[in-house]
Backbone as a chain_set.jsonl record, in Angstrom:
{"seq": "XXXXXXXXXXXXXXXXXXXXXXXXXXXXXXXXXXXXXXXXXXXXXXXXXXXXXXXXXXXXXXXXXXXXXXXXXXXXXXXXXXXXXXXXXXXXXXXXXXXXXXXXXXXXXXXXXXXXXXXXXXXXXXXXXXXXXXXXXXXXXXXXXXXXXXXXXXXXXXXXXXXXXXXXXXXXXXXXXXXXXXXXXXXXXXXXXXXXXXXXXXXXXXXXXXXXXXXXXXXXXXXXX", "coords": {"N": [[0.587, -1.049, 0.141], [2.027, 1.264, 0.83], [3.807, 1.783, -1.127], [2.536, 2.031, -3.259], [1.027, 4.226, -2.894], [2.989, 5.801, -2.765], [3.39, 6.498, -5.32], [1.338, 8.126, -6.633], [0.56, 10.936, -7.639], [0.575, 14.362, -6.634], [0.685, 13.568, -3.96], [2.589, 14.793, -0.965], [3.518, 13.89, 1.476], [3.335, 11.27, 2.984], [2.136, 9.228, 6.239], [2.505, 6.857, 8.445], [0.358, 5.574, 10.943], [-0.559, 4.054, 14.01], [0.671, 1.399, 13.756], [0.817, -1.854, 14.505], [2.663, -3.48, 17.55], [2.865, -6.587, 17.478], [3.996, -8.525, 15.732], [4.933, -7.241, 13.79], [5.148, -5.805, 10.498], [8.596, -5.826, 9.015], [8.927, -5.028, 6.382], [7.934, -2.859, 5.584], [9.448, -1.099, 7.113], [11.276, -0.905, 4.655], [9.98, 0.172, 3.071], [9.656, 2.867, 3.982], [12.334, 3.607, 3.743], [12.833, 3.34, 0.892], [11.054, 5.45, -0.187], [10.681, 8.726, -0.654], [8.808, 10.025, 0.068], [7.23, 8.543, 1.862], [7.139, 9.317, 5.49], [9.842, 9.692, 7.668], [8.798, 8.493, 10.047], [6.984, 7.083, 12.472], [3.901, 5.603, 14.305], [3.05, 3.679, 16.856], [1.647, 1.781, 19.036], [2.371, 1.0, 22.242], [1.631, 0.437, 24.481], [2.318, -0.815, 27.263], [5.061, -1.377, 29.665], [5.691, -3.445, 31.281], [5.865, -7.272, 31.449], [3.912, -8.533, 32.8], [1.912, -7.373, 32.978], [1.38, -6.638, 30.51], [0.924, -9.285, 29.861], [-1.58, -9.368, 30.704], [-3.546, -7.434, 29.387], [-3.207, -8.909, 27.263], [-1.643, -8.315, 24.9], [0.564, -9.783, 23.452], [2.987, -9.465, 23.229], [6.159, -9.13, 24.691], [8.69, -7.417, 26.667], [11.16, -7.398, 26.188], [11.029, -8.234, 24.088], [9.679, -5.932, 22.675], [11.494, -4.131, 22.933], [13.676, -4.793, 21.233], [12.511, -4.387, 18.874], [12.037, -1.726, 18.931], [14.851, -1.131, 18.49], [15.59, -2.54, 15.992], [14.007, -0.939, 14.096], [15.191, 1.69, 14.738], [17.53, 1.054, 13.682], [17.481, 0.373, 11.252], [16.025, 2.264, 9.845], [17.59, 4.835, 10.161], [17.293, 7.862, 12.182], [14.437, 8.122, 12.443], [11.571, 9.028, 13.648], [9.925, 8.168, 16.594], [6.749, 7.658, 17.689], [4.672, 6.844, 20.551], [1.819, 5.253, 22.631], [1.01, 5.363, 26.06], [-0.626, 3.356, 28.633], [-1.798, 3.62, 31.727], [-2.614, 2.656, 35.006], [-3.725, 0.427, 34.589], [-6.055, -2.764, 35.141], [-5.066, -3.957, 38.144], [-2.042, -2.853, 38.304], [0.855, -2.829, 39.685], [2.895, -0.802, 42.01], [5.516, -1.235, 41.301], [5.489, -2.582, 38.585], [4.435, -0.409, 37.37], [6.65, 1.542, 37.833], [8.376, -0.194, 36.037], [7.735, 0.794, 33.559], [8.317, 3.127, 33.682], [11.14, 3.109, 33.759], [11.597, 2.12, 31.041], [10.354, 4.182, 29.262], [12.634, 6.015, 30.391], [15.03, 4.867, 29.413], [14.636, 4.111, 26.699], [14.071, 6.437, 25.277], [12.025, 7.917, 23.817], [10.878, 9.51, 21.016], [8.143, 10.512, 20.764], [5.613, 10.73, 23.336], [2.594, 9.732, 24.457], [-0.199, 9.981, 26.98], [-2.496, 7.533, 28.576], [-5.077, 7.517, 30.687], [-6.363, 4.363, 32.411], [-9.687, 3.387, 31.969], [-12.559, 2.042, 32.555], [-14.494, 0.343, 30.593], [-17.414, -0.964, 29.319], [-18.061, -4.361, 27.45], [-15.61, -5.013, 26.958], [-12.456, -6.836, 26.877], [-10.944, -6.21, 29.336], [-13.12, -5.434, 31.296], [-13.802, -7.602, 33.114], [-12.116, -7.79, 34.687], [-11.033, -6.369, 37.989], [-11.375, -2.827, 38.556], [-9.169, -1.739, 40.096], [-7.144, 0.387, 40.533], [-6.753, 3.425, 42.176], [-8.274, 6.607, 41.312], [-6.897, 8.836, 41.883], [-4.364, 7.853, 41.847], [-4.034, 7.162, 39.123], [-3.871, 9.393, 37.95], [-1.697, 10.55, 39.364], [0.202, 8.495, 37.992], [0.164, 8.988, 35.639], [0.996, 11.693, 35.394], [3.595, 11.928, 36.103], [4.785, 10.1, 33.903], [4.648, 11.824, 31.577], [6.01, 14.023, 32.555], [8.539, 12.75, 32.735], [8.707, 12.364, 30.184], [8.961, 14.811, 29.062], [11.409, 16.164, 29.521], [12.673, 14.507, 27.923], [11.93, 15.122, 25.46], [12.891, 17.784, 25.383], [15.371, 17.7, 25.463], [15.865, 16.421, 22.768], [14.971, 17.992, 21.069], [16.357, 20.115, 21.356], [18.633, 19.338, 20.41], [18.161, 20.161, 17.592], [18.365, 22.561, 17.101], [19.63, 24.794, 15.127], [19.48, 23.555, 12.705], [17.836, 22.833, 9.366], [14.892, 21.738, 8.201], [12.495, 20.659, 6.166], [8.887, 21.992, 6.134], [5.848, 21.82, 6.395], [3.382, 24.393, 6.259], [0.511, 25.104, 7.936], [-1.041, 26.849, 9.409], [-1.738, 30.063, 10.453], [-1.625, 31.934, 12.735], [-2.152, 34.525, 15.567], [0.295, 35.966, 14.964], [1.996, 34.587, 14.075], [3.152, 32.069, 11.764], [2.3, 28.214, 11.852], [4.103, 25.542, 11.528], [4.997, 22.017, 10.635], [6.836, 19.469, 10.866], [8.216, 16.438, 8.711], [8.657, 14.978, 10.844], [6.867, 15.298, 12.294], [3.215, 14.578, 13.607], [0.298, 16.015, 12.841], [-1.582, 17.646, 15.18], [-1.038, 16.53, 17.479], [1.79, 16.113, 18.028], [5.135, 17.972, 18.041], [4.957, 21.45, 16.975], [6.389, 23.834, 14.424], [7.209, 27.395, 14.786], [7.034, 30.38, 13.043], [7.913, 33.582, 12.878], [5.366, 35.918, 11.788], [5.684, 38.225, 11.376], [8.509, 38.853, 10.084], [8.525, 37.241, 7.906], [6.549, 35.981, 5.18], [4.464, 33.677, 4.233], [2.681, 31.063, 2.922], [-0.133, 29.326, 3.508], [-0.455, 25.709, 3.553], [1.522, 25.626, 1.755], [5.114, 24.109, 1.566], [8.225, 24.892, 2.98], [11.628, 25.571, 3.797], [12.967, 25.876, 6.94], [14.888, 27.289, 9.25], [16.346, 26.202, 12.274], [15.573, 27.991, 15.503], [15.333, 27.904, 17.891], [14.119, 26.134, 20.896], [11.482, 24.369, 22.618], [10.144, 22.426, 25.166], [7.883, 21.378, 23.739], [7.593, 22.788, 21.498], [8.783, 24.1, 18.401], [10.989, 26.82, 17.506], [11.49, 28.713, 14.241], [13.066, 30.266, 11.427], [12.49, 31.542, 8.079], [14.445, 30.123, 5.683], [14.354, 29.48, 2.832]], "CA": [[0.067, -0.043, 0.093], [2.662, 2.226, 0.808], [4.58, 1.672, -2.478], [1.261, 2.288, -4.442], [0.353, 5.327, -2.576], [4.25, 6.838, -2.886], [3.493, 6.555, -6.781], [0.303, 8.941, -6.631], [0.761, 12.361, -7.99], [0.137, 14.991, -5.522], [1.054, 13.357, -2.497], [3.886, 14.604, -0.702], [4.178, 13.122, 2.864], [2.658, 9.669, 3.901], [2.605, 9.102, 7.523], [1.785, 5.805, 8.728], [-0.077, 5.704, 12.392], [-0.985, 3.017, 14.608], [1.185, 0.102, 13.18], [0.312, -2.898, 15.856], [3.772, -3.901, 17.582], [2.826, -7.725, 17.603], [3.968, -9.265, 14.616], [5.217, -6.091, 12.979], [5.933, -6.644, 9.441], [9.527, -5.47, 9.044], [9.037, -4.517, 4.901], [7.584, -1.539, 6.153], [10.816, -0.211, 6.948], [12.225, -0.814, 3.619], [9.235, 1.199, 2.037], [10.007, 3.94, 4.659], [13.698, 3.95, 3.253], [12.756, 3.492, -0.402], [10.373, 6.375, -0.79], [11.274, 9.992, -0.177], [7.073, 10.612, 0.216], [6.808, 8.086, 3.153], [7.683, 9.89, 6.582], [10.423, 8.738, 8.796], [7.635, 8.691, 11.3], [6.084, 5.257, 13.065], [3.1, 5.453, 15.296], [3.135, 2.52, 17.095], [0.956, 1.983, 20.345], [3.053, -0.237, 23.213], [0.749, 0.456, 25.733], [3.101, -0.881, 28.405], [6.42, -2.166, 29.327], [5.597, -4.69, 31.991], [5.297, -8.371, 31.026], [2.857, -9.261, 33.614], [0.714, -6.11, 32.559], [1.233, -6.682, 28.918], [0.184, -10.579, 29.354], [-3.036, -9.369, 31.457], [-3.848, -6.571, 28.577], [-3.498, -9.735, 25.807], [-0.791, -7.621, 23.994], [0.961, -10.786, 22.656], [4.529, -8.956, 22.973], [6.857, -9.168, 25.931], [9.171, -6.215, 26.969], [12.355, -7.764, 25.646], [10.608, -8.016, 22.224], [9.424, -4.435, 22.418], [12.969, -3.339, 22.94], [14.592, -5.306, 20.074], [11.731, -3.98, 17.662], [12.443, -0.25, 18.593], [16.358, -1.071, 18.282], [15.672, -2.99, 14.815], [13.312, -0.022, 13.505], [16.066, 2.995, 14.631], [18.942, 0.605, 13.149], [17.242, 0.12, 9.811], [15.848, 3.767, 9.191], [18.197, 6.01, 10.897], [16.601, 9.085, 12.245], [13.333, 8.276, 12.424], [10.703, 9.669, 14.925], [8.919, 7.043, 17.19], [5.644, 7.931, 18.758], [3.95, 6.064, 21.198], [0.957, 5.747, 23.72], [1.153, 4.291, 27.304], [-1.852, 3.397, 29.323], [-1.447, 3.428, 33.039], [-3.658, 2.729, 35.735], [-4.651, -0.944, 34.214], [-6.449, -3.202, 36.604], [-3.856, -4.634, 39.015], [-1.16, -2.526, 38.024], [1.205, -2.234, 40.878], [3.752, 0.05, 41.99], [6.818, -1.982, 40.869], [5.171, -2.444, 37.498], [4.75, 1.106, 36.938], [7.958, 1.732, 37.699], [9.23, -1.041, 34.98], [7.595, 1.192, 32.498], [9.107, 4.616, 33.874], [12.45, 2.872, 33.612], [11.555, 1.706, 30.047], [10.53, 5.269, 29.033], [13.619, 6.627, 30.405], [15.939, 4.114, 28.889], [14.355, 4.039, 25.383], [14.2, 7.74, 24.865], [11.315, 7.62, 22.386], [10.4, 10.724, 20.436], [6.589, 11.476, 20.908], [4.759, 9.58, 24.262], [0.846, 10.064, 24.758], [-0.331, 8.68, 28.134], [-3.733, 7.458, 28.548], [-5.377, 6.821, 32.045], [-7.383, 3.314, 32.015], [-11.286, 3.844, 32.126], [-13.608, 0.644, 32.765], [-15.573, 0.308, 29.836], [-18.117, -2.44, 28.844], [-18.008, -4.819, 26.036], [-14.118, -5.035, 26.784], [-11.987, -8.096, 27.603], [-10.685, -5.881, 30.908], [-14.202, -5.425, 31.874], [-14.006, -8.702, 33.958], [-11.16, -7.333, 35.859], [-11.67, -5.421, 38.909], [-10.867, -1.609, 38.158], [-8.611, -1.535, 41.38], [-6.176, 1.435, 40.865], [-7.713, 4.28, 42.302], [-8.412, 7.418, 40.353], [-5.605, 9.631, 41.898], [-2.873, 6.979, 41.586], [-3.944, 7.013, 37.732], [-3.463, 10.793, 37.423], [-0.333, 10.603, 39.345], [1.538, 7.882, 37.38], [0.445, 9.936, 34.483], [1.678, 12.912, 35.351], [5.088, 11.212, 36.114], [5.065, 9.714, 32.734], [4.556, 12.621, 30.984], [7.115, 14.88, 33.11], [9.753, 12.384, 32.297], [9.073, 12.251, 28.87], [9.309, 16.48, 28.539], [12.806, 16.378, 29.869], [13.452, 13.501, 26.986], [11.278, 15.821, 24.487], [13.775, 19.111, 25.424], [16.837, 17.407, 24.884], [15.944, 16.021, 21.367], [14.497, 19.24, 20.403], [17.638, 21.266, 21.323], [19.699, 18.976, 18.998], [17.791, 20.562, 16.48], [18.882, 24.136, 17.009], [20.748, 25.183, 13.795], [19.061, 22.482, 11.677], [16.928, 23.133, 8.512], [13.881, 21.462, 8.144], [11.715, 21.085, 5.44], [8.249, 22.356, 7.19], [4.384, 22.28, 6.25], [2.694, 25.289, 6.983], [-0.638, 24.562, 8.358], [-2.124, 27.988, 9.528], [-1.368, 31.746, 10.498], [-2.778, 32.389, 14.095], [-1.294, 35.24, 16.845], [1.356, 36.505, 14.475], [3.101, 33.16, 13.719], [2.85, 30.751, 11.624], [2.626, 27.199, 12.514], [3.802, 24.601, 10.74], [5.301, 20.444, 10.896], [8.22, 18.444, 9.955], [7.65, 15.178, 8.766], [8.618, 14.155, 12.015], [5.6, 15.665, 13.529], [1.957, 14.429, 13.009], [-0.796, 16.929, 13.365], [-2.53, 18.216, 16.566], [-0.134, 15.607, 18.62], [3.369, 16.513, 17.879], [5.92, 19.495, 17.731], [4.682, 22.363, 15.84], [7.36, 24.884, 14.262], [6.508, 28.618, 14.676], [7.565, 31.023, 12.568], [7.616, 34.76, 12.904], [5.007, 35.878, 10.58], [6.181, 39.726, 10.847], [9.328, 38.597, 9.174], [7.959, 36.504, 6.4], [5.292, 35.911, 4.226], [4.518, 32.246, 3.818], [1.336, 30.468, 2.625], [-0.573, 28.27, 4.239], [-0.166, 24.768, 2.672], [2.847, 25.408, 1.021], [6.525, 23.995, 2.554], [9.055, 26.089, 3.147], [13.057, 25.735, 4.423], [13.078, 26.497, 8.084], [16.179, 26.818, 10.229], [15.291, 26.445, 13.983], [16.282, 28.949, 15.879], [15.042, 27.774, 19.37], [13.312, 24.57, 21.144], [11.217, 23.935, 23.944], [9.5, 20.576, 25.007], [6.921, 20.685, 22.391], [7.424, 23.659, 20.143], [10.5, 24.863, 17.884], [11.014, 28.546, 16.657], [12.207, 28.859, 13.253], [13.045, 31.137, 10.375], [12.584, 31.064, 6.929], [15.5, 30.387, 4.272], [14.274, 28.912, 1.438]], "C": [[0.626, 1.128, 0.086], [3.813, 2.785, -0.497], [3.497, 2.077, -3.276], [0.969, 3.857, -4.191], [1.509, 6.43, -2.948], [3.804, 7.279, -4.586], [2.263, 7.362, -7.61], [1.03, 10.143, -6.798], [-0.033, 13.129, -7.306], [0.1, 14.726, -4.092], [2.358, 13.551, -2.33], [4.522, 13.843, 0.305], [3.261, 11.863, 2.765], [3.008, 9.162, 5.106], [1.828, 7.8, 7.96], [1.941, 5.754, 10.649], [-0.79, 4.431, 12.571], [-0.708, 1.422, 14.002], [1.482, -0.916, 14.799], [1.991, -3.242, 16.149], [3.765, -5.335, 17.312], [2.925, -8.0, 16.158], [4.226, -8.427, 13.453], [5.646, -6.412, 11.711], [7.049, -5.605, 8.885], [9.716, -4.874, 7.496], [8.571, -3.032, 4.892], [8.533, -0.789, 6.259], [11.484, -0.075, 5.783], [11.391, 0.076, 2.726], [9.471, 2.633, 2.673], [11.471, 4.275, 3.866], [13.314, 4.011, 2.076], [12.194, 4.725, -1.154], [10.544, 7.748, -0.468], [9.903, 10.611, 0.318], [6.595, 9.984, 1.606], [7.462, 8.773, 4.527], [8.498, 9.273, 7.245], [9.764, 9.017, 10.17], [6.797, 7.336, 11.479], [5.352, 5.766, 14.292], [2.934, 4.54, 15.669], [3.128, 2.274, 18.858], [1.598, 0.746, 21.056], [2.335, -0.329, 24.154], [1.442, 0.141, 27.223], [4.319, -1.41, 28.388], [6.872, -3.608, 30.442], [5.307, -6.082, 31.612], [3.851, -8.99, 31.696], [1.73, -8.143, 33.282], [0.515, -6.489, 30.946], [0.224, -7.951, 28.443], [-1.599, -10.117, 29.666], [-3.893, -8.54, 30.173], [-3.856, -7.622, 26.856], [-2.994, -9.158, 24.598], [0.317, -8.371, 22.919], [2.349, -10.284, 22.205], [5.1, -9.17, 24.477], [7.874, -7.588, 25.895], [10.489, -6.316, 26.162], [11.987, -7.537, 24.216], [10.524, -6.94, 21.669], [10.752, -3.833, 22.175], [13.904, -3.65, 21.755], [13.684, -5.117, 18.64], [12.019, -2.709, 18.029], [13.992, -0.499, 18.367], [16.645, -1.426, 16.803], [15.039, -1.906, 13.913], [14.604, 1.007, 13.511], [17.148, 2.379, 13.847], [18.545, 0.758, 11.379], [16.71, 1.558, 9.011], [16.279, 4.716, 10.096], [17.259, 7.053, 10.965], [15.052, 9.315, 12.094], [12.51, 8.61, 14.002], [9.837, 8.336, 15.111], [7.701, 7.894, 18.057], [4.858, 6.685, 19.124], [2.823, 6.297, 21.979], [1.418, 4.602, 24.907], [-0.343, 4.653, 27.967], [-1.422, 3.098, 30.806], [-2.385, 3.067, 34.127], [-4.556, 1.016, 34.978], [-4.678, -1.723, 35.124], [-5.447, -4.017, 37.378], [-2.462, -4.118, 38.616], [-0.45, -2.141, 39.468], [2.251, -1.217, 40.523], [5.161, -0.137, 41.201], [6.552, -2.455, 39.18], [4.983, -1.24, 36.713], [5.997, 1.585, 37.228], [9.026, 1.159, 36.338], [8.781, -0.035, 33.869], [7.794, 2.609, 32.475], [10.457, 4.091, 33.47], [12.528, 2.79, 31.88], [11.107, 3.309, 29.065], [11.931, 5.883, 29.216], [14.922, 6.34, 29.556], [15.935, 3.737, 27.473], [14.132, 5.31, 24.606], [13.386, 7.708, 23.659], [10.969, 9.035, 21.977], [9.032, 11.294, 20.667], [5.844, 10.45, 22.115], [3.506, 10.708, 24.563], [0.864, 9.278, 25.892], [-1.751, 8.748, 28.511], [-4.216, 6.997, 29.956], [-6.521, 5.425, 31.939], [-8.698, 3.535, 32.322], [-11.818, 2.297, 31.669], [-14.478, 0.799, 31.735], [-16.031, -1.245, 29.757], [-18.083, -3.021, 27.727], [-16.249, -4.565, 25.919], [-13.66, -6.058, 27.505], [-11.68, -7.501, 28.982], [-11.524, -5.657, 31.664], [-14.467, -6.157, 33.059], [-13.08, -8.374, 34.709], [-11.766, -6.275, 36.621], [-10.586, -3.985, 38.594], [-10.063, -0.992, 39.797], [-7.555, -0.357, 41.708], [-6.87, 2.702, 41.005], [-7.684, 5.816, 41.547], [-7.038, 8.631, 40.53], [-4.287, 9.243, 41.791], [-2.97, 7.306, 40.047], [-3.276, 8.576, 37.23], [-1.936, 10.912, 37.968], [0.698, 10.071, 38.471], [1.433, 8.599, 35.9], [0.849, 10.921, 34.117], [3.11, 12.852, 35.33], [5.645, 10.921, 34.835], [5.558, 10.681, 31.756], [5.78, 14.119, 31.377], [8.578, 14.51, 32.787], [10.274, 12.63, 30.866], [9.319, 14.085, 28.267], [10.574, 16.656, 28.564], [13.573, 15.278, 28.661], [13.312, 14.516, 25.68], [12.349, 16.973, 24.227], [14.733, 18.868, 24.877], [16.46, 17.028, 23.471], [15.464, 17.136, 21.064], [15.507, 20.51, 20.336], [18.542, 20.937, 20.644], [19.093, 19.388, 17.835], [17.991, 22.007, 16.071], [19.888, 24.067, 15.834], [20.418, 24.679, 12.673], [18.405, 22.889, 10.946], [16.394, 22.106, 8.35], [12.68, 21.783, 7.258], [10.008, 20.878, 6.302], [6.686, 22.871, 6.201], [3.862, 23.149, 6.913], [1.288, 25.022, 6.998], [-1.796, 25.568, 8.591], [-0.904, 29.065, 9.781], [-2.25, 31.95, 11.959], [-1.491, 33.22, 15.278], [-0.007, 35.659, 16.295], [2.573, 35.612, 14.742], [2.415, 32.539, 12.862], [3.053, 29.512, 11.988], [2.657, 25.935, 11.276], [4.236, 23.071, 11.09], [6.274, 20.188, 10.109], [7.883, 17.641, 9.581], [7.979, 14.151, 9.873], [7.702, 14.476, 13.157], [4.383, 15.261, 12.982], [1.102, 15.633, 13.491], [-1.341, 16.837, 14.598], [-1.644, 17.257, 17.951], [1.241, 15.722, 19.201], [3.672, 18.052, 18.177], [4.995, 20.357, 16.903], [6.092, 23.571, 15.821], [6.532, 26.519, 13.846], [7.76, 29.771, 13.886], [7.194, 32.45, 12.657], [6.716, 35.379, 11.845], [4.98, 37.517, 10.438], [7.437, 39.875, 10.155], [9.405, 38.334, 7.992], [6.924, 36.319, 6.041], [5.28, 34.448, 3.825], [2.979, 31.922, 3.438], [0.946, 29.168, 3.175], [-0.849, 26.872, 3.257], [0.641, 24.27, 1.596], [3.891, 24.893, 2.004], [7.584, 24.788, 2.237], [10.454, 25.269, 3.938], [13.121, 26.471, 5.721], [14.135, 25.922, 8.819], [15.607, 26.946, 11.66], [16.724, 27.292, 14.384], [16.405, 28.785, 17.79], [14.001, 26.62, 19.684], [12.98, 24.761, 22.568], [10.697, 22.422, 23.903], [8.752, 20.289, 23.918], [6.564, 21.575, 21.343], [9.176, 23.896, 19.515], [10.075, 25.991, 17.235], [11.981, 28.295, 15.643], [12.299, 30.205, 12.207], [13.119, 30.646, 9.08], [13.783, 31.099, 6.169], [15.215, 29.941, 3.257], [12.754, 28.668, 1.412]], "O": [[0.077, 2.075, -0.476], [4.395, 3.859, -0.651], [3.928, 2.653, -4.275], [0.718, 4.628, -5.118], [1.259, 7.578, -3.317], [3.956, 8.449, -4.938], [2.139, 7.33, -8.834], [2.05, 10.368, -6.147], [-1.229, 12.852, -7.216], [-0.382, 15.449, -3.22], [3.242, 12.993, -2.979], [5.617, 13.283, 0.24], [2.217, 12.083, 2.15], [4.116, 8.633, 5.205], [0.607, 7.733, 7.82], [2.925, 5.834, 11.385], [-1.43, 3.823, 11.714], [-1.542, 0.532, 13.834], [2.149, -0.655, 15.8], [2.702, -3.3, 15.145], [4.837, -5.616, 16.776], [1.986, -7.719, 15.413], [3.861, -8.732, 12.317], [6.516, -7.279, 11.632], [6.629, -4.589, 8.332], [10.732, -4.192, 7.358], [8.986, -2.201, 4.083], [8.596, 0.226, 5.564], [12.316, 0.83, 5.723], [11.897, 0.67, 1.774], [9.48, 3.582, 1.889], [11.548, 5.404, 3.381], [13.385, 5.214, 1.829], [12.548, 5.087, -2.276], [10.487, 7.654, 0.758], [9.929, 11.668, 0.948], [5.826, 10.564, 2.373], [8.685, 8.642, 4.466], [8.121, 8.155, 7.595], [10.212, 9.652, 11.125], [6.11, 6.758, 10.637], [5.974, 6.288, 15.218], [2.43, 3.904, 14.743], [4.03, 2.447, 19.677], [1.434, -0.386, 20.601], [2.411, -1.379, 24.793], [1.121, 0.795, 28.215], [4.781, -1.894, 27.355], [7.823, -4.39, 30.444], [4.103, -6.128, 31.361], [2.998, -9.705, 31.169], [0.558, -8.453, 33.492], [-0.584, -6.567, 30.398], [-0.626, -8.032, 27.556], [-2.572, -10.472, 28.999], [-4.994, -9.039, 29.94], [-4.292, -7.273, 25.759], [-3.529, -9.296, 23.498], [0.807, -7.851, 21.916], [2.837, -10.555, 21.108], [4.288, -9.383, 25.377], [7.636, -6.753, 25.022], [10.865, -5.343, 25.507], [12.546, -6.809, 23.396], [10.99, -6.671, 20.561], [10.979, -3.084, 21.225], [14.771, -2.865, 21.372], [14.037, -5.573, 17.552], [12.507, -2.26, 16.992], [14.349, 0.519, 17.774], [17.611, -0.914, 16.236], [15.558, -1.898, 12.796], [15.119, 1.224, 12.414], [17.82, 3.21, 13.236], [19.298, 1.195, 10.508], [16.958, 1.84, 7.839], [15.491, 5.378, 10.77], [16.467, 7.252, 10.044], [14.513, 10.361, 11.734], [12.92, 8.41, 15.146], [9.266, 7.657, 14.258], [7.941, 8.67, 18.982], [4.484, 5.78, 18.378], [2.594, 7.49, 22.179], [1.933, 3.49, 24.79], [-0.997, 5.694, 27.906], [-0.591, 2.201, 30.944], [-3.431, 3.538, 33.681], [-5.757, 0.748, 34.979], [-3.782, -1.759, 35.967], [-5.108, -5.006, 36.729], [-1.607, -5.003, 38.581], [-0.968, -1.361, 40.267], [2.546, -0.803, 39.401], [5.743, 0.765, 40.599], [7.584, -2.679, 38.547], [5.344, -1.116, 35.543], [6.302, 2.344, 36.308], [9.993, 1.719, 35.822], [9.667, 0.005, 33.016], [7.526, 3.291, 31.486], [10.984, 4.844, 32.651], [13.481, 3.37, 31.359], [11.76, 3.407, 28.026], [12.457, 6.294, 28.182], [15.687, 7.195, 29.109], [16.898, 3.169, 26.958], [14.014, 5.267, 23.382], [13.906, 7.504, 22.562], [10.755, 9.761, 22.948], [8.865, 12.511, 20.749], [5.516, 9.334, 21.711], [3.477, 11.919, 24.783], [1.538, 8.26, 26.05], [-2.262, 9.841, 28.759], [-3.657, 5.984, 30.377], [-7.556, 5.635, 31.306], [-8.706, 4.117, 33.406], [-11.504, 1.638, 30.678], [-15.419, 1.539, 32.025], [-15.418, -2.288, 29.988], [-18.068, -2.253, 26.765], [-15.72, -4.022, 24.949], [-14.167, -6.352, 28.588], [-12.096, -8.18, 29.92], [-11.175, -5.58, 32.842], [-15.162, -5.69, 33.962], [-13.307, -8.847, 35.823], [-12.649, -5.498, 36.259], [-9.366, -4.049, 38.444], [-10.423, 0.007, 40.419], [-7.154, -0.133, 42.85], [-7.555, 3.109, 40.067], [-6.529, 6.0, 41.162], [-6.393, 9.139, 39.613], [-3.299, 9.967, 41.674], [-1.922, 7.766, 39.592], [-2.421, 8.779, 36.368], [-1.037, 11.293, 37.218], [1.73, 10.66, 38.147], [2.397, 8.749, 35.149], [1.099, 11.255, 32.959], [3.791, 13.612, 34.64], [6.767, 11.327, 34.53], [6.624, 10.534, 31.159], [6.201, 14.955, 30.577], [9.526, 15.276, 32.613], [11.382, 12.908, 30.408], [9.798, 14.39, 27.175], [11.048, 17.324, 27.645], [14.794, 15.229, 28.517], [14.277, 14.749, 24.951], [12.721, 17.183, 23.072], [15.158, 19.517, 23.922], [17.179, 17.772, 22.804], [16.032, 17.147, 19.972], [15.5, 21.5, 19.604], [19.33, 21.753, 20.167], [19.604, 18.863, 16.846], [17.812, 22.492, 14.954], [20.829, 23.277, 15.766], [20.88, 25.132, 11.626], [17.821, 23.792, 11.546], [17.186, 21.165, 8.29], [11.973, 22.781, 7.395], [9.808, 19.87, 6.98], [6.51, 23.905, 5.556], [3.742, 22.977, 8.126], [0.829, 24.664, 5.914], [-2.973, 25.444, 8.255], [0.293, 29.024, 9.495], [-3.472, 32.093, 12.013], [-0.416, 32.771, 15.675], [0.902, 35.744, 17.121], [3.64, 35.78, 15.332], [1.203, 32.372, 13.0], [4.125, 29.409, 12.583], [1.795, 25.531, 10.495], [3.665, 22.777, 12.14], [6.522, 20.568, 8.965], [6.717, 17.568, 9.967], [7.722, 12.947, 9.899], [7.682, 14.159, 14.346], [4.282, 15.523, 11.783], [1.34, 16.136, 14.589], [-1.551, 15.702, 15.025], [-1.769, 17.461, 19.158], [1.686, 15.527, 20.332], [2.913, 18.985, 18.435], [4.253, 19.775, 16.111], [6.649, 24.043, 16.812], [5.662, 26.758, 13.008], [8.96, 29.888, 14.135], [5.985, 32.621, 12.494], [7.308, 35.423, 10.766], [4.351, 38.056, 9.527], [7.609, 40.951, 9.583], [10.077, 38.889, 7.123], [6.087, 36.597, 6.901], [6.155, 34.066, 3.049], [2.133, 32.745, 3.788], [1.64, 28.153, 3.25], [-1.472, 27.048, 2.21], [0.646, 23.265, 0.885], [3.712, 25.137, 3.197], [7.708, 25.311, 1.129], [10.173, 24.326, 4.679], [13.325, 27.684, 5.661], [14.389, 24.74, 9.05], [14.656, 27.624, 12.049], [17.908, 27.358, 14.055], [17.169, 29.29, 18.612], [13.174, 26.237, 18.857], [13.724, 25.138, 23.473], [10.776, 21.561, 23.027], [8.834, 19.269, 23.234], [5.664, 21.425, 20.516], [10.282, 23.853, 20.053], [9.054, 26.138, 16.562], [13.082, 27.798, 15.883], [11.477, 31.109, 12.352], [13.657, 29.572, 8.813], [14.22, 32.232, 5.967], [16.163, 30.031, 2.476], [12.223, 28.187, 0.411]]}, "num_chains": 1, "name": "protein.A"}
């Protein structure tokens, strides 16, 4: 599918979302490398990093297999941005299991991380389990993961200062143009802000932007071509 889409005229970027980690098809990585239209970006929902929690979630993958998968993806597609989501407060999640997840986030240094709190929903396989993690604990664990990731994101963003990226301009708002690189999905990832008082850009166009400042979730740049 990625190869066929790459041959379609008018498509500039193709971004792959929600690639299930269990039995991940490695030939996708070849498609990313072979086509300049396929973004070096992968959204892969890992959910957790404790084997016991992954088993209760019926994820059909272990922590070790997950680590190997992430390492292989990075080796085969150098510079790829990996986004994932984690779930905290799953029924039975202990403090020790949560700390396994924290250690995983710290060691893997993923590019983008989102966190959801477990919600007890009918007609799901987990509904038969007791929703025994208090809401305040879920809140604390979600905040802890995001705080840890913010530090990682800031460090990664600061390495982009001085580099020039191809940026798609999405909108103009409050004195800035807002755009994104191929490494950023709309609405959930970094945005690149360009001073609208210094440059004239068109929404929907691509522009070469040099990054001059970086925060945890935003980059600031100047137009160079």
